[in-house]
N, C-alpha and C positions, 0 to 999 in steps of 0.2 A: 779773703778777698777773691771774688769770682773772676775768672778769665773771660773776657769778651772779645770776639773777633768780628770785624766788619770790613768788607771790601769796598773800594772806591773805584768806580768806573773811570778808566783812563781816557775815555772819549767824551766825558760829560762835564762841561764847565759848570761851576756853581751858579745857581740863579737864586732869586729871592725866596722861592719855594723851598729850596734846600736850606738856605740860611735860617729861615724861621722854622723849618721842620726838623728833620733828623739831626742836622749838624748842631743845632743849638743844644740838643740832648747829648751829642757826642762830647761837646766841650765840657758839659757838666759831668758826664759819665767818666771821663778820663781821670778825674780826681777821686772817684768812688770805687773804681774797679781796676783790675789789671787789663788794660786795653791794648789790642793789636789792631791798628788800622793800616791797610795795605792798598796800594794802587795796583789794580788788576790788569797789568799790561799783557799777560799771557792770554787772558780771555778775549782781548780785542783782536787777536790774530785770526780769529775765525772769519773776520771781514776783510782781511788782507790790507791793512793800512800801509802806506808807504813809509820808509824809515824816518824821513824828516818829520812827518806828521806824528808818528808814534812817539818819538823822543820829545818833540815839542809839546805834545799833549800831556805827557808825564810831567814835564817841567811846569807846565801851566797849572795842572790840577794840584801838584805838590805845593806850588806857591800860593794857590787860592786857599787850600785847607790850612796852611800855616797862618796866612793873613786873617782867616776867619776865626782862629782861636785854638786850633789843635796845637798842643804844647809837646814838642819832642822830648822834653824832660819828664813829662808826666805820663805820656802814652808812648807806645812803640809804633812809630810811623815809618813804613818801609815800602820798597818796591817789590812786587811779587817775584819778578825775574831775578832778584838778587839772592833768592834762596834756592839753591839747587836741591834742597831737601823736598821742596814742594813737588817738582816733577817726578822725583823718585817715589814719593808716597802715592802720587797720582798713578804711576805705572803699577805699583803693587796693588792698589785698590781696584784698578781696572781688571785685574786677574779674577776678581770675585764680583764683578758687576756684569749683569747679563743684558744682552742686546734687547730682549723683549721689554724689560722694565725701562730701559733707556728710551726706546722708541715710543713708549706710552706717555712720556712726559709732555705736558701741555706746551712748554716752551719749544721743544724740538718739533712737535707737529706744526706749531705756528711758523717756525723758521722754514720748514719744508714747503709750506704754502707760500710764504712771502719771498723766499729766495731759492727757487727750485734749481737754479744753476750753480748753487754753492752749498750743497748739503754735505759738509765735510765731517770727518770723524771728530773734530773738536767740538762741533755743535752737538753731536750725539753724546759725547762723554763730558759735556759741560758740568753736569751735576757731580761727576766724580772729581773733577778738578776743584769744584767748589767745596766738596767734602774734604779734600786734602788741605785746602786753605784753612779750614776750620779746625779739623782734629789734629793737625800737625802741632798745634799749640795746646791741645787738650781743653779747648774752650767749652764752657758750660752754658754760655749765653750768646745768642747771635741776633742783632737787630735786623729784621727782614720786613720787606713790604709784602703785599698780597701776592705779587708776581713771583716771589721767591719762596713762598711757604712750602710748595711741593718739593723744591730742591732741598730745603732744610730737613724735611721729613725723610728724603732719600739719604741725606748725611747721617741721620740717626740710624737708618737701616744699615748702611755700610759699616758704621761703627759697631752696631750690634752683631752684624754678620761676622766681622773680624773676631770679636770677642768669643762668639759661639764656636767658630771654626777652630780657633786655637785654644779654646777653653781657658781664656784669660779675661779678667775684668780690667782691661787696659784702657780702652777709649771710653770717655763719658759720652752719653747721648745728649747733645746740646739742645737746649730749649730756646724758643723765641724770646728775645728780650722785651719785656714789657716796660715801656717808659713811664707807666703809672699815670699818664694823663693823655688826653686827646691832643695829637699834634696839630698845630695851627696849619690849616689848609689855605695856602695862598692861591687865589684864582689866577687864571691866565688872562690874556688880553683878547681872546677870540670869542668871548661871550659865554663860554661854558667850560666846565671841568676845572681841574687844578693846573697850576703852572708846571710846564715840563718842556724839556729840550725836544723830544720827539714830536710833541704836539705843535712846536713852532710858535708858542705863545708866551715865551719867557723873557724876562729882563735879567740879564746876566750881571754878576757883580763887576765883571771887567768891561762891560759895555761903556763906550765913550758917550758923553752927553748928547751929541747929535744923533747917535743911534737910539738912545733912550727916548728922545723927543719924537723921533720918527715912529717908533713902535707904539708909544702911548697915543699919539695923535691918530693912529689907525685903529685904536681899540673900538670894538663894536658898541654902538649905542642904539637908541630908538628915537622916535619922533618927539619924545618928551611927555610929561604928565599932562592930563587934561582936567584933572579934578584934585581937590585938596587931599593931601596925605594918601595919594594913590599908591597901591602896591607896586613895588619895583619888579621889572623883568630881570631875569638872571644876569644879562650883560651889565645892567646898571648896578645891580647889587655887587657885582664883581669890582666895578670901578670904585664904589664906595668902600668896599672891603680893603682894597689896595690903599686908598686914601687914609683909612683908619689906621693902617699899619705904619705908614711912613710920614704922615702929615701931623701937624699940631692939632690938638683937640678942637681948638677954636676954628681952624680951617675946615675940618670935617663938619662941625656943627653948622658953619655958615652955608656950605653947599647942601647939606641936608635940609636946612630951612628953605633954601632956594628951590629945592626939588618939591618939598611939601606944599609950597605956595605957588607952584607952577611957573616959577621964574627962572628955572635952571637953564644955563647956557653951557651945553656940554663941551663946546670948544674951549671956553674959559676954564672949565673944571679940569679938562685934560692937560691944558698948559700948566695949571697949578700943580697937578699930580706929577707931571714930568719933571718939573723943577724940584719938587720935594724928593722924588726918587733919586735925582742927580745929587742933591745935597746929602742924602742918606748914604749913597754908595761911594761918594768921592773919597772918603778916608780909606775905605776898603780897596778901592781901585788903585789908589796911589801906593798903598802898602803892598798890593799884589805886584805892581810894577817894580817896586824897590826890591822885593824878595827875589823875583824872577831874574833880575839882572845881577844878583849877588852870588856868583858862582862859588866862592869859598864857603859861604853860609849854607848853600844848598848841598854841597859836597859833605860838609860836616854833619848836616841833618841826616842825609842818606846813609852815611857811614855809621852813625850812631844807631839808626833804626835797623840797619842790616846786621850789625853786631849783636844787638839785643835779640832780634828775631831769630837769628841763626843759633844762638845759644839755646833757645827753647826748642827749635826744630831739630837740631842735631841730636839732642838727647832722644827725641821721639824716634828718629830714624835708627839710631843705635839700638833702641829697645825693640822696634818692629823687626829689624833684621834678626835679632837674637830669637825673638818669638817665632818667626817664620822658619828659622834654621839656616839663614844666610850668614855664615861665619867664615872668617879667614883661617887658612891652614897654617 
């Protein structure tokens, strides 16, 4: 059984795109592989969140992943900062990571441009911390998006460099996890691209009904078709795609027929879509609220995940210290 590691951003609430995308595969993957899913609260410190927001975000994202199907009995679900072995391995890997290679990473150069007044060491060494997150469990597979491919390649480099430096075949070089199928791309409400938090075009699983209605009614449309079976503009395709995902087939077919016959009323369609999204997310929303307010259950989940993750990470640190030559007298 292969070991798979994936980080979860502590600042990003789950939206429909996540739910139908990678998360649906995580839920399946946890029963097929030895999975380690962690909430990456250390990574968020590069943007200086205040303490209340940081803790609240961790609680919220933990509750959302549990509600969406991550099973703490099947996978190891833990908080990054609960493992002191991670910053220790991060420190040790930093000794063999070079400033030049870190400065050349695309993500670092983008951060320098976008936040010139906060170019901190954490941003520079982000790929090293990511490498520690992965190889501390000897992961062989990592689910990554396009924006993380370079970081995974650097993880492979750091693992290979450690092995070569100490003449040990200790760390595996992790490969990207191939889900074996094209992930469903859920479009956003702004008329283009996929749904995402940073794009500001997302419907979150925890959104209240009035928030969902407001977002959907603002979705971009056009003046409507002027001829039979007219090709749809991208914003209209997006609305139909969302309806195909959350609405009944007969509802989707009805509005498609209205469009093809130039009878479509986008206001009516968006009201229907908003209602269908609300109906779809309501069970998840209520489950998120229930889990988030259940302190004993969350503490139990966090302790279970911490204990399982530390058992794996502690052995790695013990081995690495021995290999490097850090031993007690």
